C-alpha positions as CSV (number, residue, x, y, z in Angstrom):
1,M,105.4,101.4,-46.5
2,R,102.0,102.8,-45.7
3,G,100.6,103.1,-42.3
4,R,98.1,104.5,-39.8
5,G,99.0,107.0,-37.2
6,D,97.4,108.2,-34.0
7,D,95.0,110.5,-35.9
8,G,94.3,108.0,-38.7
9,E,96.6,109.6,-41.3
10,T,98.6,107.5,-43.8
11,V,102.3,107.5,-43.1
12,V,105.3,106.2,-45.0
13,S,108.1,104.3,-43.5
14,G,111.4,103.1,-45.0
15,G,113.4,100.1,-44.0
16,V,114.5,99.7,-40.4
17,E,118.1,99.0,-39.6
18,G,119.3,97.1,-36.5
19,R,121.9,98.4,-34.1
20,W,124.6,96.6,-36.0
21,G,123.3,97.6,-39.4
22,M,121.2,94.5,-40.2
23,P,117.8,95.1,-41.9
24,V,115.6,93.9,-39.1
25,F,112.8,92.2,-41.0
26,R,115.1,90.5,-43.4
27,V,116.8,89.0,-40.4
28,L,113.5,88.1,-38.8
29,L,112.4,86.2,-41.9
30,G,115.7,84.6,-42.7
31,G,117.7,81.6,-41.4
32,A,116.6,79.8,-38.4
33,L,113.5,82.0,-37.9
34,L,112.3,81.4,-41.4
35,A,112.8,77.6,-40.9
36,A,110.9,77.8,-37.6
37,M,108.1,79.9,-38.9
38,S,107.6,78.5,-42.4
39,G,106.8,75.1,-41.1
40,G,104.4,76.5,-38.5
41,V,105.0,77.2,-34.9
42,P,105.3,74.1,-32.7
43,A,102.0,73.4,-31.0
44,Q,101.8,74.2,-27.3
45,A,102.0,71.2,-25.0
46,S,98.8,70.1,-23.4
47,Q,98.2,71.0,-19.7
48,A,98.6,67.3,-18.8
49,E,101.9,67.0,-20.7
50,Q,103.2,70.2,-19.0
51,R,102.2,68.9,-15.6
52,Q,103.9,65.6,-16.3
53,G,107.0,67.4,-17.4
54,R,107.0,69.5,-14.3
55,D,106.9,66.5,-12.1
56,V,109.8,64.9,-13.9
57,R,111.9,68.0,-13.4
58,R,111.4,67.8,-9.7
59,Q,113.8,64.9,-9.6
60,A,117.4,65.6,-8.6
61,P,119.9,66.1,-11.4
62,T,122.3,63.3,-12.2
63,E,125.9,63.6,-10.9
64,E,127.1,64.6,-14.4
65,E,124.5,67.3,-14.8
66,A,125.3,68.7,-11.3
67,K,129.0,69.1,-12.2
68,G,128.3,71.5,-15.1
69,A,125.2,73.1,-13.7
70,V,124.8,76.9,-13.5
71,G,123.4,77.9,-10.1
72,D,121.4,80.8,-8.9
73,A,124.6,82.6,-7.9
74,E,125.7,82.7,-11.5
75,R,122.2,83.6,-12.7
76,S,122.0,86.5,-10.2
77,A,125.4,87.8,-11.4
78,V,124.1,88.7,-14.9
79,T,122.6,92.1,-15.4
80,F,121.1,93.3,-18.7
81,T,122.2,96.9,-19.5
82,A,120.8,97.1,-23.1
83,Y,118.1,95.5,-25.1
84,D,117.6,95.9,-28.9
85,L,114.6,93.7,-29.8
86,A,113.2,92.9,-33.2
87,V,110.0,91.0,-32.6
88,Q,107.7,89.2,-35.1
89,L,104.2,88.1,-34.0
90,R,102.1,85.7,-36.0
91,P,98.8,85.8,-34.1
92,A,97.1,83.2,-36.3
93,E,99.6,80.6,-35.0
94,A,100.3,82.2,-31.6
95,G,103.8,82.5,-33.0
96,L,106.6,84.6,-31.7
97,A,110.1,85.1,-33.3
98,V,112.7,87.4,-31.8
99,L,116.2,88.7,-32.6
100,A,117.5,90.2,-29.4
101,R,120.8,92.1,-29.4
102,V,121.7,92.6,-25.7
103,T,124.5,93.8,-23.6
104,V,125.0,91.9,-20.3
105,R,127.3,92.8,-17.4
106,N,128.8,90.6,-14.8
107,D,127.8,92.0,-11.4
108,G,129.2,89.1,-9.5
109,D,132.5,88.9,-7.7
110,R,134.0,86.1,-9.9
111,P,134.6,85.8,-13.6
112,L,131.9,84.0,-15.6
113,A,133.0,81.4,-18.1
114,E,129.4,80.4,-18.9
115,I,126.1,82.4,-18.9
116,A,122.6,81.1,-18.4
117,L,119.6,83.0,-19.9
118,E,115.9,82.1,-19.7
119,I,113.0,82.6,-22.0
120,A,109.4,81.1,-21.9
121,S,109.2,77.4,-21.7
122,T,107.2,77.2,-25.0
123,L,109.9,79.0,-26.9
124,H,113.1,77.5,-28.4
125,W,116.6,78.9,-28.6
126,D,117.6,79.0,-32.3
127,G,121.1,80.5,-31.9
128,V,123.4,82.6,-29.8
129,S,126.5,84.6,-30.9
130,Q,128.9,87.0,-29.2
131,R,130.4,90.1,-30.6
132,R,134.1,90.7,-30.1
133,G,135.7,93.6,-31.8
134,D,134.5,93.7,-35.4
135,R,133.6,90.0,-35.5
136,T,130.6,88.1,-34.3
137,E,131.1,84.4,-33.4
138,K,128.4,81.8,-33.0
139,L,128.4,80.0,-29.6
140,P,127.4,76.4,-28.9
141,V,124.3,76.3,-26.8
142,S,122.7,73.7,-24.6
143,Q,119.1,74.3,-23.5
144,H,116.9,72.6,-20.9
145,L,113.6,73.3,-19.1
146,L,114.1,74.9,-15.7
147,E,111.4,74.8,-13.1
148,T,110.6,78.4,-12.1
149,D,107.6,80.6,-11.8
150,A,109.3,83.5,-13.5
151,D,107.2,82.3,-16.4
152,H,103.5,81.7,-16.1
153,T,103.9,78.1,-17.3
154,G,105.9,77.3,-14.2
155,Q,109.0,76.6,-16.3
156,A,111.5,78.5,-18.4
157,N,113.7,77.3,-21.3
158,E,117.2,78.0,-20.1
159,A,120.2,78.3,-22.5
160,V,123.7,77.7,-21.1
161,F,126.6,78.8,-23.3
162,R,130.3,79.3,-22.9
163,L,131.6,82.8,-23.7
164,L,134.5,83.4,-26.0
165,G,136.5,84.3,-22.8
166,P,135.7,84.6,-19.1
167,L,133.7,87.7,-18.3
168,A,135.4,89.6,-15.5
169,P,133.5,91.3,-12.7
170,K,131.9,94.6,-14.0
171,A,132.9,93.7,-17.6
172,S,130.2,93.5,-20.3
173,A,129.5,91.3,-23.4
174,E,127.4,91.9,-26.5
175,L,125.3,89.0,-27.5
176,S,122.9,88.2,-30.3
177,L,120.0,85.9,-29.4
178,L,117.6,84.2,-31.7
179,Y,114.6,82.3,-30.5
180,S,111.0,81.4,-31.5
181,G,107.9,79.4,-30.6
182,A,104.3,79.8,-29.5
183,I,102.8,81.5,-26.5
184,G,99.4,80.6,-25.1
185,P,97.6,80.5,-21.8
186,S,98.7,78.1,-19.1
187,A,97.1,76.9,-15.8
188,V,100.0,74.6,-14.8
189,R,101.5,77.0,-12.2
190,W,98.2,77.5,-10.4
191,S,97.1,73.9,-10.6
192,G,100.3,73.0,-8.7
193,L,99.3,75.3,-5.8
194,G,96.6,73.2,-4.1
195,A,94.2,72.6,-7.0
196,A,94.4,68.9,-6.4
197,G,92.1,66.8,-8.5
198,S,91.7,69.8,-10.9
199,E,90.6,69.3,-14.4
200,T,91.1,71.7,-17.3
201,S,88.1,72.6,-19.3
202,G,88.3,74.2,-22.7
203,S,90.9,73.4,-25.4
204,G,93.7,75.5,-23.8
205,S,94.8,76.3,-27.3
206,A,96.9,79.3,-28.0
207,G,94.7,82.3,-28.4
208,S,91.7,81.0,-26.6
209,G,92.4,83.0,-23.4
210,A,92.4,81.9,-19.8
211,S,89.8,82.7,-17.4
212,G,91.4,85.3,-15.0
213,S,91.2,85.5,-11.3
214,G,90.5,89.2,-11.2
215,A,92.9,89.7,-8.3
216,S,94.4,93.1,-8.2
217,S,98.0,93.6,-9.2
218,S,100.4,93.7,-6.4
219,G,103.4,95.2,-8.1
220,A,105.1,91.8,-8.4
221,S,104.1,89.1,-10.8
222,G,103.3,90.6,-14.1
223,S,102.5,93.9,-12.5
224,G,104.2,96.2,-14.9
225,T,104.8,99.4,-13.0
226,P,104.9,99.8,-9.3
227,G,102.0,101.2,-7.3
228,S,99.5,100.2,-9.9
229,G,97.5,97.7,-7.9
230,T,93.8,98.6,-7.7
231,S,90.9,97.8,-5.5
232,G,88.3,96.3,-7.7
233,S,86.9,92.9,-7.1
234,G,87.2,91.6,-10.6
235,T,85.0,88.6,-10.2
236,P,86.0,86.0,-12.8
237,D,83.5,85.3,-15.5
238,A,84.1,82.3,-17.7
239,R,81.7,83.8,-20.3
240,S,84.0,86.7,-21.1
241,S,86.3,86.8,-24.1
242,G,89.9,85.6,-23.5
243,A,91.3,88.0,-26.1
244,V,92.7,91.4,-25.3
245,G,90.0,93.9,-26.1
246,G,87.7,91.2,-27.3
247,A,84.1,90.7,-26.3
248,G,81.4,88.1,-26.1
249,P,80.9,84.5,-25.0
250,G,82.3,81.3,-26.4
251,A,86.0,82.0,-26.0
252,G,86.7,78.8,-24.2
253,G,90.1,78.9,-22.6
254,A,92.0,77.1,-19.8
255,V,89.6,77.2,-16.9
256,V,90.7,75.1,-13.9
257,R,88.0,73.5,-11.8
258,S,89.0,72.5,-8.2
259,A,87.8,69.3,-6.6
260,D,85.1,71.1,-4.6
261,G,83.5,72.8,-7.6
262,P,84.3,76.5,-7.7
263,L,86.3,77.9,-10.6
264,L,90.0,78.4,-10.0
265,A,90.5,81.0,-12.7
266,D,94.0,81.1,-14.2
267,A,95.9,84.3,-13.7
268,G,98.5,83.1,-16.4
269,W,96.6,84.5,-19.4
270,D,99.5,85.8,-21.4
271,V,98.6,85.1,-25.0
272,I,99.2,85.8,-28.7
273,A,96.0,85.6,-30.6
274,P,94.3,87.3,-33.7
275,E,92.0,89.3,-31.3
276,G,95.0,90.6,-29.4
277,T,98.3,90.0,-27.7
278,L,99.3,90.6,-24.1
279,L,102.8,89.7,-22.8
280,R,103.4,90.9,-19.3
281,G,107.1,89.8,-18.9
282,Y,108.7,88.5,-15.7
283,G,106.1,86.6,-13.7
284,G,103.8,86.5,-16.7
285,D,105.4,85.3,-19.9
286,L,109.2,85.6,-20.5
287,W,108.9,86.9,-24.1
288,Y,112.3,88.6,-23.7
289,P,115.5,87.0,-22.4
290,T,116.4,87.4,-18.8
291,A,118.7,85.9,-16.1
292,S,116.9,85.0,-12.9
293,P,117.3,82.7,-10.0
294,Q,114.6,80.1,-9.6
295,V,111.5,81.6,-7.9
296,F,108.2,80.0,-6.9
297,V,104.8,81.6,-6.1
298,G,104.2,79.1,-3.3
299,E,107.0,80.7,-1.3
300,G,104.9,83.7,-0.6
301,A,106.5,87.1,-0.1
302,S,109.9,85.8,-1.4
303,F,108.4,85.6,-4.9
304,A,107.3,89.3,-4.9
305,H,110.6,90.3,-3.4
306,A,112.5,88.4,-6.2
307,A,110.3,90.1,-8.8
308,G,111.2,93.5,-7.3
309,Q,114.9,92.7,-7.3
310,Q,114.6,91.7,-10.9
311,M,113.0,95.1,-11.8
312,E,115.6,97.0,-9.8
313,R,118.6,95.2,-11.5
314,Q,117.2,95.9,-15.0
315,A,115.9,99.5,-14.2
316,G,118.9,101.2,-15.9
317,A,118.8,99.1,-19.0
318,S,118.1,100.8,-22.4
319,M,115.2,99.3,-24.3
320,H,114.6,99.6,-28.1
321,L,111.9,97.6,-29.8
322,R,110.8,97.0,-33.4
323,V,107.7,94.8,-33.7
324,S,106.0,93.4,-36.7
325,V,102.6,91.7,-36.6
326,V,101.7,89.4,-39.5
327,F,97.9,89.5,-39.8
328,A,95.2,87.9,-41.8
329,G,91.8,89.6,-41.8
330,E,91.4,92.7,-39.8
331,A,94.6,94.5,-39.0
332,P,95.7,95.2,-35.4
333,A,94.5,98.5,-34.1
334,E,97.0,99.6,-31.4
335,V,100.3,98.6,-29.9
336,F,101.8,99.4,-26.5
337,F,105.3,98.7,-25.2
338,C,106.1,99.3,-21.6
339,G,103.0,101.4,-21.3
340,R,103.9,103.6,-24.3
341,R,101.6,103.8,-27.3
342,G,103.2,103.2,-30.6
343,L,102.6,104.2,-34.2
344,L,101.4,101.3,-36.3
345,R,102.3,101.2,-39.9
346,L,100.4,98.9,-42.2
347,T,101.5,97.1,-45.4
348,N,98.7,95.2,-47.1
349,D,99.6,92.4,-49.6
350,D,96.5,93.4,-51.7
351,E,95.1,96.9,-51.2
352,N,91.8,95.9,-52.9
353,A,91.1,92.8,-50.8
354,P,88.1,92.9,-48.5
355,V,88.9,93.3,-44.8
356,A,88.0,89.7,-44.0
357,E,90.4,88.4,-46.6
358,A,93.2,91.0,-46.2
359,T,96.7,89.9,-45.3
360,G,99.7,92.0,-44.5
361,V,102.2,93.2,-41.9
362,A,101.8,95.9,-39.2
363,T,105.0,97.4,-37.8
364,A,105.9,99.8,-35.1
365,E,109.2,101.1,-33.6
366,F,109.8,102.3,-30.0
367,A,112.7,104.6,-29.6
368,T,115.4,103.8,-27.1
369,Q,114.4,104.6,-23.5
370,E,115.6,103.6,-20.1
371,L,113.5,100.7,-18.9
372,G,112.9,102.0,-15.4
373,F,111.4,100.0,-12.5
374,R,109.1,97.7,-14.5
375,T,108.9,94.4,-16.3
376,P,108.8,94.9,-20.1
377,S,105.3,94.4,-21.5
378,L,104.0,94.2,-25.0
379,L,100.3,94.7,-25.9
380,V,98.6,94.6,-29.3
381,T,94.9,95.2,-29.5
382,G,92.4,94.2,-32.2
383,K,90.1,97.1,-31.7
384,P,90.9,100.8,-31.1
385,A,90.0,102.5,-27.8
386,S,87.0,104.8,-27.6
387,S,88.1,108.4,-26.8
388,T,86.4,110.3,-24.0
389,D,86.3,113.9,-23.0
390,G,88.5,113.1,-20.0
391,A,92.1,111.8,-19.5
392,I,91.2,108.2,-20.4
393,A,90.4,106.1,-23.5
394,V,88.4,103.0,-23.0
395,M,88.3,99.7,-25.0
396,A,85.2,97.7,-24.2
397,S,82.6,95.7,-26.2
398,E,79.7,97.7,-24.6
399,R,79.3,101.4,-25.1
400,E,77.7,101.6,-21.7
401,T,81.0,100.3,-20.1
402,V,82.9,103.1,-21.9
403,E,80.5,105.7,-20.6
404,R,80.4,104.4,-17.1
405,T,84.2,104.2,-16.9
406,A,84.5,107.8,-18.1
407,E,81.9,108.9,-15.5
408,A,83.8,107.1,-12.8
409,A,87.0,108.8,-13.8
410,A,85.6,112.3,-13.6
411,P,85.5,112.8,-9.8
412,V,88.9,111.1,-9.5
413,E,90.3,113.6,-12.0
414,R,88.9,116.5,-10.0
415,M,90.6,115.3,-6.8
416,L,93.9,114.7,-8.7
417,T,93.7,118.2,-10.2
418,E,93.2,119.6,-6.7
419,W,96.3,117.8,-5.5
420,M,98.6,117.8,-8.5
421,G,97.4,120.6,-10.8
422,A,96.1,120.4,-14.3
423,A,96.0,117.1,-16.1
424,S,99.0,116.1,-18.2
425,E,98.8,115.4,-21.9
426,H,99.2,111.7,-21.2
427,V,96.0,109.7,-21.9
428,L,95.3,106.5,-19.9
429,T,94.0,103.6,-22.0
430,V,91.7,101.2,-20.1
431,I,91.0,97.8,-21.6
432,D,88.1,95.7,-20.4
433,H,89.6,92.2,-20.1
434,R,89.0,89.3,-17.7
435,G,91.9,88.0,-15.8
436,A,94.4,89.2,-13.3
437,E,94.6,93.0,-13.3
438,F,97.6,94.5,-15.1
439,A,98.8,98.1,-15.4
440,D,101.9,99.5,-17.0
441,G,102.4,103.3,-17.5
442,G,99.7,104.4,-19.8
443,I,97.6,101.2,-20.0
444,V,95.4,99.3,-17.6
445,V,94.0,95.9,-18.4
446,A,91.2,94.8,-16.0
447,P,87.8,93.3,-15.9
448,I,85.9,96.6,-15.6
449,G,82.7,95.6,-17.3
450,G,81.0,94.2,-14.2
451,R,82.2,96.8,-11.7
452,S,80.1,99.4,-10.0
453,G,80.8,103.1,-10.4
454,A,82.4,103.3,-7.0
455,E,84.6,100.2,-7.7
456,L,85.7,101.7,-11.1
457,S,86.6,105.1,-9.5
458,S,88.7,103.4,-6.8
459,S,90.5,101.2,-9.4
460,L,91.4,104.2,-11.6
461,V,93.0,106.4,-8.8
462,A,96.5,104.8,-9.0
463,P,96.9,104.6,-12.8
464,L,95.4,108.1,-13.3
465,T,97.9,109.4,-10.7
466,Q,100.8,107.8,-12.5
467,A,99.7,109.3,-15.8
468,R,100.1,112.8,-14.1
469,F,103.0,112.3,-11.6
470,R,106.2,110.8,-13.0
471,S,109.4,110.2,-11.1
472,S,112.6,108.2,-11.5
473,H,112.4,107.4,-7.8
474,V,110.2,104.4,-7.4
475,W,109.2,105.3,-3.8
476,L,107.8,108.6,-5.0
477,E,106.0,107.3,-8.1
478,A,104.4,104.3,-6.3
479,G,104.1,106.1,-3.0
480,V,102.2,109.1,-4.4
481,A,99.9,106.7,-6.3
482,R,99.1,104.9,-3.1
483,L,98.7,108.2,-1.2
484,M,96.1,109.3,-3.7
485,E,94.2,106.0,-3.2
486,L,94.2,106.7,0.6
487,L,93.0,110.3,0.0
488,W,90.2,108.9,-2.2
489,M,89.2,106.5,0.6
490,E,89.2,109.4,3.0
491,R,87.1,111.5,0.7
492,T,84.5,108.9,-0.2
493,E,84.4,106.7,3.0
494,G,85.9,108.8,5.8
495,R,89.3,109.2,7.5
496,A,88.7,106.2,9.7
497,V,88.6,103.9,6.6
498,A,91.8,105.4,5.2
499,V,93.6,105.1,8.5
500,A,92.5,101.5,8.9
501,A,93.9,100.8,5.4
502,I,97.3,102.2,6.5
503,E,97.3,100.2,9.7
504,Q,96.3,97.0,8.0
505,Q,99.1,97.3,5.4
506,A,101.6,98.2,8.1
507,H,101.4,94.7,9.4
508,G,103.2,93.4,6.3
509,L,105.8,96.2,6.7
510,A,106.4,95.3,10.3
511,L,107.1,91.7,9.3
512,A,109.5,92.8,6.6
513,E,111.3,95.1,9.0
514,S,111.5,92.4,11.7
515,A,113.2,90.1,9.2
516,T,115.6,92.9,8.3
517,R,116.5,93.4,11.9
518,T,117.4,89.7,12.2
519,G,119.8,89.5,9.4
520,G,118.0,90.4,6.2
521,A,119.2,93.1,3.8
522,E,118.2,96.6,4.6
523,E,116.0,98.5,2.1
524,S,116.1,102.3,2.1
525,L,113.3,103.8,0.1
526,L,115.9,105.0,-2.4
527,R,116.9,101.4,-3.2
528,A,113.7,99.5,-2.3
529,S,112.8,96.6,-4.6
530,D,109.9,95.3,-2.5
531,A,106.4,96.8,-2.8
532,V,106.0,96.7,1.0
533,Y,108.7,99.4,1.1
534,Y,108.3,101.4,-2.1
535,R,104.5,101.4,-1.9
536,T,103.3,100.8,1.7
537,K,106.1,102.5,3.6
538,A,106.4,105.3,1.1
539,A,102.7,106.1,1.4
540,A,102.9,106.1,5.2
541,V,105.8,108.6,5.0
542,L,103.9,110.8,2.6
543,W,100.8,110.7,4.9
544,S,103.0,111.7,7.8
545,L,104.4,114.6,5.8
546,R,100.8,115.6,5.0
547,D,100.0,115.7,8.8
548,L,103.2,117.6,9.6
549,A,103.4,120.1,6.7
550,G,99.7,120.5,6.0
551,D,97.6,119.8,2.8
552,E,98.5,123.1,1.0
553,A,102.3,122.7,1.4
554,L,102.1,119.1,0.2
555,K,99.8,120.0,-2.8
556,Q,102.3,122.8,-3.9
557,T,105.2,120.3,-3.6
558,L,103.5,117.7,-5.7
559,Q,102.4,120.2,-8.3
560,R,105.9,121.7,-8.7
561,Y,107.8,118.4,-8.4
562,G,105.9,116.2,-10.9
563,G,107.5,116.2,-14.3
564,N,110.4,118.5,-13.2
565,P,113.6,116.7,-14.3
566,R,115.9,119.0,-12.4
567,L,114.2,118.3,-9.0
568,D,113.8,114.6,-9.8
569,K,117.4,114.2,-10.6
570,D,118.4,114.9,-7.1
571,A,117.6,112.2,-4.5
572,E,116.9,114.9,-2.0
573,G,114.9,117.2,-4.3
574,F,111.5,116.3,-2.9
575,E,112.6,117.0,0.6
576,R,114.1,120.3,-0.3
577,L,111.0,121.5,-2.2
578,L,108.6,120.4,0.6
579,E,110.8,122.3,3.2
580,E,110.6,125.4,0.9
581,M,106.9,125.1,0.6
582,S,106.3,124.6,4.3
583,G,109.1,126.6,5.9
584,K,110.0,123.6,8.1
585,S,112.8,121.1,8.2
586,Y,112.1,117.4,7.8
587,R,115.6,116.0,7.5
588,W,115.1,114.1,10.8
589,L,112.2,112.1,9.1
590,F,113.9,111.6,5.7
591,D,117.1,110.4,7.4
592,D,115.4,107.6,9.3
593,W,112.6,106.7,6.9
594,V,113.7,107.5,3.3
595,Y,117.5,107.8,3.0
596,H,118.3,105.0,5.4
597,D,116.4,101.9,6.6
598,R,116.5,102.2,10.4
599,G,113.5,99.9,10.9
600,L,110.3,101.1,12.5
601,P,109.6,102.8,15.9
602,D,108.4,100.6,18.8
603,L,106.4,102.9,21.1
604,S,105.1,102.4,24.6
605,L,103.3,104.7,27.0
606,V,105.4,105.1,30.1
607,S,103.0,107.2,32.0
608,A,100.0,109.5,31.7
609,E,98.9,111.5,34.7
610,A,96.3,114.3,35.0
611,R,96.0,117.1,37.5
612,E,93.5,119.8,37.8
613,V,94.6,123.4,37.0
614,S,92.9,126.1,39.1
615,V,91.5,129.3,37.7
616,T,94.0,132.1,38.0
617,G,94.2,135.6,36.5
618,G,90.9,135.4,34.8
619,Q,92.0,132.3,32.8
620,R,89.8,129.2,32.6
621,G,91.0,126.2,34.5
622,G,91.1,122.6,33.3
623,W,93.2,119.6,33.5
624,L,96.9,119.2,32.6
625,V,97.8,115.8,31.3
626,A,101.5,114.8,31.5
627,V,102.6,112.1,29.1
628,Q,105.8,110.1,28.7
629,V,106.4,107.9,25.6
630,R,109.3,105.6,25.1
631,N,110.6,104.4,21.6
632,D,112.5,101.1,21.7
633,G,112.7,101.1,17.9
634,G,115.4,102.3,15.5
635,A,113.5,105.1,13.7
636,V,112.2,108.4,15.0
637,A,108.4,108.7,15.3
638,D,106.3,111.9,15.3
639,V,102.8,110.7,16.4
640,P,99.5,112.3,17.6
641,I,98.6,112.1,21.3
642,T,94.8,112.3,21.8
643,V,93.2,112.9,25.2
644,R,89.5,112.0,25.6
645,S,86.6,112.5,27.9
646,G,83.4,111.2,26.4
647,A,82.9,113.0,23.1
648,L,85.5,115.7,24.0
649,T,89.0,115.3,22.5
650,A,92.2,117.2,22.3
651,T,95.3,116.2,20.2
652,E,98.9,117.2,20.3
653,R,102.0,115.7,18.6
654,V,105.1,114.4,20.2
655,R,108.4,113.5,18.5
656,V,110.2,110.5,20.0
657,P,113.7,109.8,18.8
658,A,115.0,106.2,18.4
659,H,115.9,104.5,21.7
660,A,114.7,107.5,23.8
661,V,111.9,108.8,25.9
662,A,109.9,112.0,25.1
663,A,107.5,113.9,27.3
664,T,104.7,116.4,26.6
665,R,101.7,118.0,28.3
666,V,98.2,118.4,27.0
667,L,95.8,121.0,28.5
668,F,92.3,119.6,28.6
669,Q,88.9,121.3,29.4
670,A,87.3,118.4,31.3
671,K,88.5,115.6,33.5
672,P,90.3,113.2,31.1
673,T,89.5,109.5,31.1
674,Q,91.6,108.0,28.3
675,I,94.7,108.7,26.2
676,Q,95.8,107.4,22.9
677,V,99.3,107.5,21.4
678,N,99.5,107.1,17.6
679,D,96.3,106.7,15.6
680,G,97.6,104.0,13.3
681,T,99.0,106.4,10.7
682,V,102.7,105.9,11.7
683,P,103.7,102.2,11.3
684,E,105.3,100.5,14.3
685,L,107.0,97.2,14.8
686,I,104.2,95.7,17.0
687,S,101.1,98.0,17.3
688,S,100.3,101.3,15.8
689,T,97.9,102.4,18.5
690,H,98.3,102.6,22.3
691,L,95.3,103.2,24.6
692,Q,95.4,103.7,28.3
693,E,93.1,104.9,31.0
694,I,94.4,108.1,32.7
695,A,95.2,108.0,36.4
696,P,94.9,111.1,38.6
697,A,98.1,112.7,39.7
698,R,99.4,111.7,43.0
């Protein structure tokens, strides 16, 4: 088999064997899959049909259905510990066919006689079998559509099957899953969220591409890796191409118009098309099997939390992928799986055929790796990215966009080098594509073409950081990426803007911590599955450590820690290294904010009195301000205290333990008029700044 590698060389590949010794592509083209694919992939249902079907499924199940139903408790009990996926893409038909060999574990507290697994609603289960000893036995399967926003169509196809024997708690089962169908854009999920009277323009056919919203990724639905949300505006543009890496007008696509006129651009643009394929996984398109409770985007933060829990449950799973792309015309250029770039090998049916008439298969294999805290994503592009002199490669239709993106990345790279040392060998691939922003490891898909240089720079900070700084601890990987975004704000817009961003995001953290205190599950940063913890709270902790240890100590820590497996293996490795670099202990902070979830501080200013100090012994006089601060919260707080008089200020820090009062004194040169406790950088339950006029001492 001939192929094309990273540097354009021709490579030769032999047959690929499955984990149980089956030749993968023979399996993919045989049996049920051959039957499904040879007759053409079933056409995707129209938007109206999908809406009608969704309304029907809102009805209560019959009594007979309810008796045998698998509930969310059973779905939540199933954890995937291994995936071995053989995937065939047929872009001309938007077709997908998969043989998935998986290992699942029962993490519930009761034996499971039946298991329920979900895939995208436009896919069909072709067969399920279970391995027991040396034998593999086929299992009878019932399948039905389940209303859930785990898939971008607003539904999933759920298979329910009885195992060969009850699966005891903590026991595992090896399953072979066969499924196929078509994947195209869908606006159903969003039209159900207030787009009353909406109408769908464009054909909505697979491969046409949906007009994207341009909203920045939050680390939840289809977000890929944590901490990758960016700050660009991403204004939707119905004229852009719907294909990944494509360009030009006339793509059509599922564009929803609201009753009052403005475009409601669909964020569900997962698609398989000749121009490119993008499958984002959970919250986008369920191209791989999963087990998940029903979730709905209309339920706000609970949807993001459910997505985070899903990523945490699957983080330790091993992932192995073989993918084949059946092409007609120009061959696919690049393939990415979970942010990793793969080596495409090409087999042409006729070596002498013109490119426009060529047919063949492009294949790639991704060695087994731990999934980590992400949703599995698969991306195939129709055009190669343009290399630049920096740490990025850009795929865009206009050369000017490539050059502007490279220019925008340069100052960001300089800042990251200052904080984290020399650039790594990892290259970030940036793809210009309309739609909701998506990032996963070494790739970013975003509408970059219409962004200004400043917007581009801001949007590249987090992904460029994650290309340099890798950690198995989500709070560090996502938190450092967010810290760098805050440092970029400080550098380009001033400290006040960065502090305002910390304070603004702390409101969501305070709401989450309030819910925790009233009966919700605690989330230490070591086990966090919600972005408000592993991104927002983590960045606040790192900013505090910067204020306490100083820039140089934190820079040395980041430079030595990133990419050091020995340090990263230890949950306390980052703390120990920072203490070594600074010569100070921070266990008090890590105990309350990282290793445990003790909530947030709740500070109040008990008293602030000033008295004049007379001149003695040749020393200058001034004013001595005595301050008392109470902390009614469950976490320690080390906050700045600033005394003011006109433009004159003086700042000291005070550490207030949980449920305690701390006092300090500040010597000031002029008669003080105002005092401020906390400047917004340390999140609190209610308010992160406390201002009070200073009374003269009695």
